[in-house]
N, C-alpha and C positions, 0 to 999 in steps of 0.2 A: 468352747472350748472348740477348737478348729477338728471340720471334720478330713478324715481320709479319703475323701472322693469327693469329687469335680462335679458340677456342673446341677441345671436344674431338675427337681423331682417332684414329680404327680403322682400322688398318691390316693386311688381309685377305689370307695370302699360303699360298695352297693349297700342300700338299706331295704328294710322293709319293716316297720312297729318296730324302733332301736329308742326310743324317748329315752329309756334305761341309762341307754352306753355312751349314745351318737356324742352329747356336750363333753366330756372327761375325755373322749378319746378321739375328738375332732382338738381338744387344749392339750393333750399328748404328744398327738403326731407335732404340731404346730413349733412346741418346745423345743424340737428337735433342733441339734448343734448343725450346719446348712439352711441350703434353701430349699427348701422341701413346702409345699404348697398340696392343698386338699381338696377332693373332687367328692361330692356326696351324690350316688345318682339312686335317688328318693322315687320309689312307686309309688306315691299315692299314698304312704303309709298314715293309713287311718287315726292312727294316735297322736299325729303330728309331729312326725319326726322330723318331715321337710319343714315347717314352718318355724322349729327349734333354729336347725341351722340357716336360714335366713335370717334369723335374727344375730346367729355369728358372723354370715359375710357382709352382714351391716359394718361390722368396728374391725373386720379382716380381707385387706386385700387376698391375702394369700388362700382365703375360704373360696371358694363357689360348689353349687349345687346345681343339678341337672333335674326338673319334676320330671316326672312322665305319668302315662295318663292313669298307671295300673299294672299290677302284678305282673312282667312282662317275660320275665325270667332271668335266671344270673349270666347268661350268656350274653346273651341282650344286653344287659347292663353295662358287661364288657367292653362291649364292642360301641358304647354310645361314651365310655369312657375315653376308651382308646382317642374314637373322633376326635373330642375334644382335648386330650391333651399335642396331641398330634398336631393338631391345625393351628394351637398355639408356644411349640415350638420346644417341651418339653424333652430333657434328654435321656431321662430314664420314668419309665410308667410301672408304679405299682399298683398290686392290689392283694386288699385284704379285707377281712371279713370285721362288723365292725362289733361283734359282741365280746372281744377281748379276748377272744382262743388264741386268736395273732397280739404277741407284744410290739406295742409299736417301739420298745427299747429293742428288740432285735433287727427293725429295718435298719439302722445304720451298716449294720453288717453285710447284710443283702446288698446296697447299697456303695458298699466298700468293695466286695468282691465284684460286682458289675464295673466296677468302675476300673478293675483289675484287669478287663477283659474277657467276661464272658458274660457271654450275648443274655443266655437267659440267667436267673437262677431263685432258685425257688429255696423258701425257710422247710425246710424237711423235717417229718418225723421216724423218718425213717434211713437215717444216719448214725453213725457216732455220736452219741450225744444228743439227738432228737429224743424225742418220749410226751407222752400223751396222757394226759391226766382229770380223769371222772368219766370216763369212758366205758361203759360196762362190755363187759369180756365179750360179747354175743357181735359189739360194731368196731374193736378192736380187731374181731376174725375177719368179720367184711370188708372192713377197708385197707387190712395190711394183706388179702387175699387177692383182693382189688389191683393193689399195686404189685402184686407178686405177679402175676398174670399180665400184666403190661408192659412189665418186665419183658418175661419172657416169650407171651403173643408177636407182641409189637417191634421188641427189642428196644423200648424208650430203654435210654441208662437212667433217668431220673427215675429215684427209687420210691418218689412221693407225688406223682404226675397226678396226684388227682386233689394236692395243697392247692389252696385260693391265695397263700401269702409267697409273693411274686415280683422279680425285680425285672423289665424286660428293656433293653437298651433300642431308641425309640427307629435303628434300622431294623430291630428284626419286625415291627410289626408295619411297619412300611413294606418288608417285603412278602410277608404274609397276606394271601388273600383271604381277609375275613370273613367274607360274603359267602365265602365257599368252606366255612365251619357248620355243617352241621348241627351240630348239638346246641341248645338254649340250658339246659340245667347246668348241673357241677361237673354232667360227661363234657361240658365244653372246656374243661381246663385240661384234660386225659389228651381231648384232641388236640387243643395245642401243645401239647408238650410235643404227640406226636410231628407235626406238621414242622414246627422250628425244629427239630431234632432230621425229621429228613430234610431240610433245607438248608443241613451242612451247619446251624448255628452252633456254639458255643456253649453247652449245657453244666450249669455246678448248683451246689445246693450246698447250706449251711445250718448245721441241727439247730430248732427249735423246741421249746416246749411248749405244744400245744396244750389248751389247757379250755376241758368244757365249760359253757358259756353257765354264768350265775345271773345274770339279770334274762331280760323275755324266755321266748321261748323258739327253738330251733326250728330252722327253716327246711333243713333236709328232709325228704319224706323218702318211703318206703321203697318208693316207685322210682326214686332219682338212684338205688342203689340196681336196679335193674338195668333202668337205662344203660348206669356203664357198664357193666357186663357186655350190653347189645352191641354200644359204640367199639368196643374191644373186640367182638363180632365183624361189625360193620369194616373196619378200618384195615385188619386183618384180611376180609375178602380183596376191601379193593387193592392191597399194596402187595397181590400176590401175581406173578409177570405171566398174565393171562397167555400172553403170543408163548413165551414156554411150552406151558402147560397146554393149549391148544393143541400146538405142534406133536409133543408127546403120545396126545390120543393118536392123531392121525398114524403117528409110526408105527404105534399098537395097533390100529384096526387093517392099517395094509401087511404089516405081518402074518396078522388073522386070515386074512383072505389069502392070502400068497401061499 
C-alpha cells in the first residue's frame, strides 16, 4: 500500500528492560508502508534488550540502536535520538513508547498530518476519538489534570502535551535549542510542547487509544508527576513579562510615595 506521506521517517524508541516487547514492536514498525526506520535508545537494560536489538540490526539496515551507559532519563534519550536522526537527514522524527501503549498502526496518521503541513503532531488521548484503556481512575485524573493545567497556565494548545507519541518535522528540532530544555523525565514532553508552540510552529493532534502495558513494568514514578507540576510553575514563571511587572511595581511605589 502506498502511504499518503512523503519522506523518510525515524521512529525513536527509548528502552529500559523491554525484552518482552521490543522485537515485536520493531518488526511491526518496519512492516509499515513507506520508508520508516527505527532507532532504539537503550539505557543498558539488565534484561538484554539492547542485545536483542543488536541481533535485529544485523539483519535489517533500517534498524539502529544506541547503547548508553545507564539509566540516564527519558529526556536525554530523546535528545540523543534527535541528534542521530538530524545527522542522518531524516525528514520526520517520531517518538513512541516501547510497551505497545502506542500502537504502530497509528504512526501513519501522525506522519500523514505532518506531511500535510503540521510541524508537530501528537498522538492524543484527550481529543475527540482519543481514549485510555487500563488505567486506574487516580492516574487518569492526574494525567488529565496535568494536561488541563498546561493548557490553562501555559496556554499550550496541544491537549495531550505529556504524550510521548509524536512526530516532529526536522526543521522544528533544528530550530529549538534542545540543550536549553531543562527537564529530563516525562516533563521533557511538556517542556518541548511549550517551546515548540512559543517558537510559532503549527501543532496538531490525531486521536489514539492509549493502552496500558501488558508486558513488563511501568517506568513512570510518582515523582515524575510532581516534576510535571514543578515544570508548569517554572515555565509559567519564566514566561512572565518581567519588564512589565517591574515597571508596574515601580509606578505603584512612586504613587504611594507621592
